[in-house]
C-alpha positions as CSV (number, residue, x, y, z in Angstrom):
1,M,-195.5,201.9,126.7
2,N,-192.6,200.0,128.2
3,N,-192.8,196.4,128.3
4,R,-191.2,195.7,131.4
5,L,-193.9,198.1,133.1
6,I,-196.8,196.2,131.4
7,S,-195.6,192.8,132.6
8,T,-195.2,194.2,136.3
9,A,-198.8,195.9,136.1
10,V,-200.1,192.4,135.2
11,A,-197.9,190.7,137.9
12,V,-199.3,193.0,140.6
13,S,-202.7,192.6,139.4
14,L,-202.7,188.8,139.8
15,L,-202.2,189.5,143.9
16,A,-205.2,190.9,143.8
17,P,-207.4,187.4,143.9
18,L,-204.7,185.8,146.3
19,A,-205.8,189.0,149.0
20,A,-209.4,188.8,147.7
21,H,-210.3,185.5,148.7
22,G,-209.7,183.2,151.7
23,A,-210.0,183.3,155.6
24,S,-207.3,186.0,156.2
25,S,-205.1,187.9,153.8
26,T,-202.6,190.8,154.2
27,V,-201.3,193.0,151.5
28,T,-198.3,195.2,151.9
29,F,-197.0,198.4,150.2
30,Y,-193.5,199.1,150.4
31,G,-190.4,201.0,149.4
32,V,-187.0,202.8,150.0
33,G,-186.3,205.6,148.7
34,H,-182.1,206.4,148.6
35,V,-180.4,209.0,146.9
36,A,-176.8,210.3,147.0
37,L,-174.5,212.9,145.8
38,S,-171.2,211.8,145.5
39,Y,-167.3,212.9,144.3
40,E,-165.8,210.1,142.8
41,N,-162.1,209.7,141.5
42,N,-160.7,206.6,139.6
43,D,-157.3,208.2,138.9
44,N,-157.8,207.6,135.4
45,N,-155.0,209.3,133.2
46,T,-156.3,207.8,129.4
47,P,-156.3,211.1,127.1
48,G,-159.8,212.6,126.6
49,Q,-161.3,210.9,129.8
50,V,-161.7,212.5,133.2
51,K,-160.4,211.1,136.7
52,D,-163.4,212.4,138.6
53,T,-166.8,213.5,138.8
54,L,-169.7,214.6,140.7
55,S,-172.6,211.5,140.4
56,L,-176.4,211.6,141.8
57,S,-177.6,208.1,142.1
58,S,-180.6,205.9,143.4
59,N,-178.9,203.8,145.4
60,Q,-181.3,200.7,144.9
61,S,-184.4,202.7,145.4
62,H,-187.5,200.5,144.8
63,L,-190.8,199.9,145.4
64,G,-192.5,196.5,146.1
65,I,-196.1,195.0,147.0
66,S,-196.7,191.1,148.8
67,A,-199.6,189.7,149.7
68,V,-199.9,186.4,152.3
69,E,-203.1,184.3,152.5
70,A,-203.3,182.1,155.4
71,L,-204.3,178.9,154.5
72,P,-205.7,175.7,156.4
73,Y,-203.0,173.7,158.6
74,N,-200.8,176.8,159.4
75,W,-199.9,176.8,155.8
76,E,-200.0,180.2,153.6
77,A,-199.8,181.3,150.1
78,V,-197.1,184.2,149.5
79,A,-196.5,186.4,146.5
80,R,-194.2,189.5,146.1
81,V,-193.4,191.7,143.1
82,E,-190.6,194.4,143.6
83,G,-188.8,197.0,141.3
84,S,-185.9,199.6,140.8
85,V,-186.8,203.3,141.2
86,E,-184.2,205.7,139.8
87,F,-185.0,209.1,141.1
88,D,-182.2,210.3,139.1
89,S,-183.5,209.3,135.7
90,G,-187.1,209.6,136.6
91,S,-187.5,206.0,135.3
92,I,-189.3,202.9,137.1
93,F,-188.8,199.4,137.0
94,S,-186.4,200.1,133.9
95,N,-184.1,197.4,134.7
96,R,-184.9,194.0,135.8
97,L,-187.3,193.0,138.9
98,R,-186.1,192.5,142.1
99,D,-187.2,190.1,144.6
100,T,-190.6,188.7,142.4
101,Y,-191.7,185.2,143.3
102,L,-194.7,183.3,144.3
103,G,-194.4,180.7,147.5
104,M,-195.8,178.4,149.6
105,G,-195.1,178.3,153.2
106,G,-195.7,176.2,156.2
107,P,-194.4,174.1,159.2
108,F,-191.8,172.7,156.8
109,G,-190.6,176.1,155.8
110,L,-190.8,178.0,152.7
111,V,-190.8,177.2,148.9
112,R,-190.6,179.5,146.6
113,V,-190.3,180.0,142.9
114,G,-189.2,183.2,140.8
115,H,-186.4,185.8,140.2
116,Y,-184.8,186.8,143.8
117,G,-181.5,187.4,145.5
118,S,-179.6,183.9,145.9
119,A,-179.3,182.5,149.3
120,Y,-175.3,183.6,149.0
121,K,-176.2,187.0,148.2
122,T,-178.7,187.5,151.5
123,A,-176.3,185.5,153.7
124,T,-174.3,188.7,154.7
125,E,-176.5,191.7,153.8
126,W,-177.4,191.9,157.5
127,M,-173.7,192.2,158.4
128,D,-173.0,195.6,156.1
129,P,-173.1,198.9,157.7
130,F,-172.9,200.8,154.4
131,K,-175.3,198.3,152.3
132,D,-176.7,199.7,149.0
133,T,-173.9,202.6,149.3
134,L,-170.5,203.5,147.3
135,A,-169.0,201.6,150.5
136,D,-171.3,198.3,150.1
137,A,-169.7,195.2,151.0
138,Q,-169.7,193.8,147.4
139,A,-166.4,196.1,147.0
140,V,-165.1,192.7,148.5
141,L,-167.4,190.2,148.9
142,G,-168.6,188.3,145.4
143,N,-166.1,190.5,143.9
144,V,-163.4,189.2,141.9
145,N,-160.8,191.7,140.5
146,G,-163.7,193.9,139.9
147,T,-166.5,191.7,138.6
148,V,-169.2,191.0,141.0
149,L,-169.5,187.1,140.0
150,F,-171.6,185.8,143.2
151,S,-174.1,187.4,145.3
152,Q,-176.7,188.5,142.8
153,W,-180.3,188.1,141.8
154,Y,-181.2,185.5,139.5
155,S,-184.1,184.1,137.2
156,N,-185.4,180.8,137.2
157,V,-185.0,180.1,141.1
158,L,-186.4,177.1,142.8
159,G,-186.0,177.4,146.5
160,W,-186.4,176.1,150.1
161,Q,-186.3,178.2,153.3
162,S,-186.2,175.9,156.4
163,P,-188.2,176.9,159.5
164,V,-185.8,177.9,162.0
165,Y,-184.7,174.9,164.7
166,K,-182.8,175.4,167.6
167,R,-181.8,179.2,166.3
168,T,-180.2,177.6,163.3
169,Q,-181.9,177.9,159.6
170,L,-181.3,176.5,156.3
171,D,-181.8,178.2,152.8
172,V,-181.3,176.6,149.7
173,D,-181.7,177.5,146.0
174,F,-181.6,175.7,142.5
175,I,-181.0,178.1,139.4
176,V,-182.8,176.2,136.7
177,N,-180.9,178.5,134.3
178,Q,-178.9,181.6,134.5
179,G,-180.3,182.8,131.1
180,S,-183.6,181.9,129.4
181,D,-184.9,178.1,130.1
182,D,-186.9,177.8,126.9
183,L,-186.2,176.1,123.7
184,P,-184.8,176.7,121.7
185,M,-181.6,176.4,123.6
186,T,-178.0,175.6,122.6
187,T,-175.7,173.0,124.7
188,A,-173.8,175.9,126.1
189,S,-176.9,177.7,127.5
190,Q,-178.2,174.4,129.0
191,K,-175.5,174.0,131.2
192,R,-175.9,177.5,132.7
193,T,-177.2,176.3,136.1
194,G,-176.7,177.3,139.4
195,F,-176.8,176.3,143.1
196,S,-176.6,178.7,146.4
197,L,-177.0,177.8,150.2
198,N,-176.5,179.4,153.3
199,T,-176.9,178.2,157.1
200,Q,-176.8,180.6,160.0
201,Y,-177.0,180.4,163.6
202,R,-178.2,183.1,165.8
203,N,-178.5,183.4,169.2
204,K,-178.7,186.9,172.1
205,G,-176.8,189.2,169.9
206,F,-174.4,186.7,168.4
207,A,-175.0,185.4,164.7
208,G,-172.9,183.2,162.2
209,G,-172.8,180.9,159.4
210,F,-171.7,179.6,156.1
211,A,-172.7,180.1,152.5
212,Y,-171.7,178.4,149.0
213,E,-172.6,179.1,145.5
214,L,-171.9,177.1,142.1
215,R,-172.2,178.8,138.9
216,N,-172.1,176.2,136.1
217,G,-171.4,177.0,132.5
218,T,-169.9,180.5,133.4
219,T,-167.6,182.5,130.6
220,N,-164.9,184.8,131.6
221,T,-165.4,188.5,131.1
222,G,-164.4,188.6,127.6
223,G,-167.4,186.0,126.9
224,V,-164.9,182.6,126.5
225,G,-165.1,179.5,127.9
226,S,-167.5,177.7,129.8
227,Q,-166.5,176.6,133.3
228,D,-167.9,175.9,136.6
229,I,-166.8,178.5,139.1
230,G,-167.9,178.5,142.9
231,A,-167.6,180.5,146.1
232,F,-167.6,179.9,150.0
233,K,-167.9,182.0,152.8
234,L,-167.5,181.8,156.5
235,F,-169.1,184.6,158.6
236,T,-169.9,186.1,161.9
237,G,-171.8,189.1,163.9
238,V,-171.7,190.0,167.4
239,W,-173.2,193.1,169.6
240,L,-171.2,194.4,172.3
241,P,-172.2,194.0,175.1
242,R,-174.7,191.7,173.9
243,D,-177.4,192.8,176.6
244,K,-177.5,196.5,175.6
245,R,-176.0,196.3,172.0
246,H,-173.9,199.8,171.5
247,T,-171.4,198.2,169.1
248,F,-171.7,195.6,166.4
249,V,-168.8,193.8,164.9
250,T,-168.7,191.8,162.1
251,A,-166.0,189.4,160.2
252,A,-166.3,187.3,156.9
253,F,-163.5,185.2,155.1
254,E,-164.1,184.2,151.4
255,N,-162.8,182.2,148.8
256,A,-164.1,183.0,145.3
257,E,-163.4,181.6,141.4
258,Q,-163.2,183.2,138.1
259,V,-162.9,181.8,134.7
260,N,-159.4,182.6,133.6
261,A,-158.2,184.9,130.6
262,T,-158.0,181.8,128.4
263,G,-161.4,180.4,129.5
264,T,-159.7,177.1,129.7
265,G,-159.8,177.0,133.8
266,T,-160.2,179.2,136.7
267,N,-158.5,181.0,139.1
268,D,-159.4,181.9,142.6
269,R,-158.6,184.4,145.4
270,S,-159.1,184.6,149.0
271,A,-160.7,188.0,150.8
272,F,-161.0,188.9,154.3
273,Y,-164.2,191.6,155.4
274,A,-164.8,193.6,158.6
275,S,-166.9,196.1,159.8
276,I,-167.9,197.9,162.9
277,S,-170.6,200.2,164.1
278,H,-171.4,201.9,167.1
279,H,-174.0,203.9,168.1
280,L,-174.2,206.9,170.1
281,G,-177.8,207.7,170.5
282,R,-179.3,208.8,166.9
283,N,-176.0,208.6,165.4
284,I,-174.0,205.7,164.3
285,L,-170.3,205.8,163.6
286,K,-169.3,203.0,161.0
287,G,-165.8,201.6,159.5
288,A,-165.2,198.4,157.3
289,L,-161.6,197.2,155.8
290,G,-161.4,194.4,152.9
291,I,-158.1,192.7,152.0
292,M,-158.3,191.0,148.7
293,G,-155.5,188.3,148.0
294,S,-154.0,188.1,144.5
295,L,-155.4,185.5,141.8
296,S,-153.9,182.1,141.9
297,G,-153.0,182.4,138.3
298,D,-151.1,185.5,139.1
299,N,-147.3,184.4,139.7
300,N,-146.5,188.1,140.2
301,G,-148.7,188.2,143.3
302,Q,-149.8,191.4,142.5
303,S,-153.9,191.7,141.6
304,G,-154.9,191.9,145.1
305,A,-156.4,195.3,146.9
306,V,-157.1,197.1,150.3
307,W,-160.4,198.5,150.7
308,F,-161.9,200.7,153.3
309,A,-164.8,203.1,154.7
310,L,-165.5,205.4,156.9
311,G,-168.9,207.0,157.6
312,V,-171.6,208.7,160.1
313,S,-175.1,208.7,159.8
314,H,-178.1,210.3,161.5
315,E,-181.8,208.4,162.2
316,I,-183.5,211.5,161.7
317,T,-186.8,209.1,162.3
318,R,-187.7,205.7,162.7
319,T,-187.9,205.6,158.8
320,M,-185.4,208.3,157.5
321,E,-181.6,208.5,157.7
322,L,-179.0,210.8,156.8
323,Y,-175.5,209.8,156.0
324,G,-171.7,210.7,155.0
325,L,-169.1,208.3,154.0
326,Y,-165.8,208.2,152.4
327,T,-164.4,205.1,150.9
328,M,-161.4,204.2,149.1
329,T,-159.8,200.9,147.2
330,L,-156.0,200.5,146.6
331,N,-155.1,198.1,143.8
332,D,-151.8,196.6,143.3
333,K,-150.2,196.4,140.0
334,T,-152.7,194.4,138.0
335,G,-155.5,194.7,140.5
336,T,-159.3,196.2,139.2
337,Y,-161.4,196.6,142.1
338,G,-163.5,199.3,142.2
339,L,-166.2,200.2,144.8
340,G,-169.6,199.4,146.2
341,Q,-171.5,197.1,144.0
342,F,-174.8,198.1,145.2
343,Q,-175.5,194.9,146.8
344,G,-176.2,192.4,143.6
345,S,-177.1,194.6,140.4
346,A,-179.1,192.9,137.8
347,T,-175.7,193.2,135.5
348,P,-172.7,191.3,137.4
349,G,-170.1,194.1,138.2
350,S,-172.4,196.6,137.1
351,G,-173.5,199.9,139.5
352,N,-170.1,200.5,140.9
353,V,-167.4,203.0,140.4
354,P,-164.8,200.7,138.0
355,A,-161.3,200.9,138.4
356,L,-158.0,200.7,136.2
357,P,-155.0,198.3,137.2
358,D,-152.5,199.7,139.4
359,R,-154.8,202.9,140.2
360,N,-156.7,203.8,143.5
361,V,-160.4,204.6,143.1
362,A,-162.2,206.8,146.1
363,A,-165.4,208.5,146.7
364,F,-167.3,211.1,149.1
365,S,-170.8,210.5,149.5
366,V,-173.4,212.0,151.2
367,G,-177.0,210.4,151.2
368,F,-180.4,210.2,152.3
369,K,-182.8,207.3,153.0
370,M,-186.4,207.0,153.4
371,T,-188.2,203.8,154.0
372,F,-192.0,203.7,154.3
373,E,-194.4,200.4,154.3
374,A,-198.7,200.6,154.2
375,Q,-200.5,197.1,155.3
376,H,-203.9,196.3,154.9
377,S,-205.4,193.4,156.3
378,M,-208.9,191.4,155.3
379,P,-210.7,188.9,157.2
């Protein structure tokens, strides 16, 4: 039997005692089924390879179970296990688990430990109208020349979420080790710690904030070097008009680093992202634009790209959505930006439609998304 499936079954079984004792317990079983049929083209003229294809994908479909038990003095114990479901290949939990952690919440916020999306990753998910599609915002944000170096799920994370104070909340994560934190351990592996935070303010249809992430002991895409790289972003979103909420507009500015080709230093690039979504009854019109600047080490200034997406979705019911979208990335001479990264794949840079230098990459996608949730409470 699949070892990951065994470990997941054991982890889920551990939630049972949490819900079986105590004054008040709630167990929630939830999931998202999300499939899409896409026509993809990366303008690849390499002999023996094709430049376009039809692709069926399960865009971050997942199942999860969570448990919350009330404790004295307004404290509560929390647990969550969540894993991916691949409808196209018929596999379940075949990749690393998603948000999976144990925690304790109370008047001073929530402390949790486990494997989950970093504070940097979750900071801007709410502003992405194309989340978990080929037009996902990670075509731009957290992406440095085609590789998502930030906005990921990390293992060995100890985090704290503050309570909301005057409409402001702080989320801080310390990554003990980005790989294995067990002995034996090399000196290079010991350096692979990290830090991630975001702070956000929300008030009557307006939201804005700041996020920062540091990854220590990082190599380049060829596995060379050991450098500390960081990223920060400023972001905002507003409903117009704020009282009726017909149109949602967002914007973000980001600066992010990568380890250079020789592994001896770092390069950085700046990027701008903006999106708009307009509600017409059960229909939503969507658009997004991304501009990625050239890397600081690019003397010719030709490693940037421009990305855009257009789409429309129809809410069949409160839990079912049908959509269509078109998205395209136009790369400069040495730019290698692809399409949406499916919001923090377990492996950096995976889950996207990759691009070649000086080539455009585009996709037309039609998808269906269904969410469900079943909750059971015990006194």
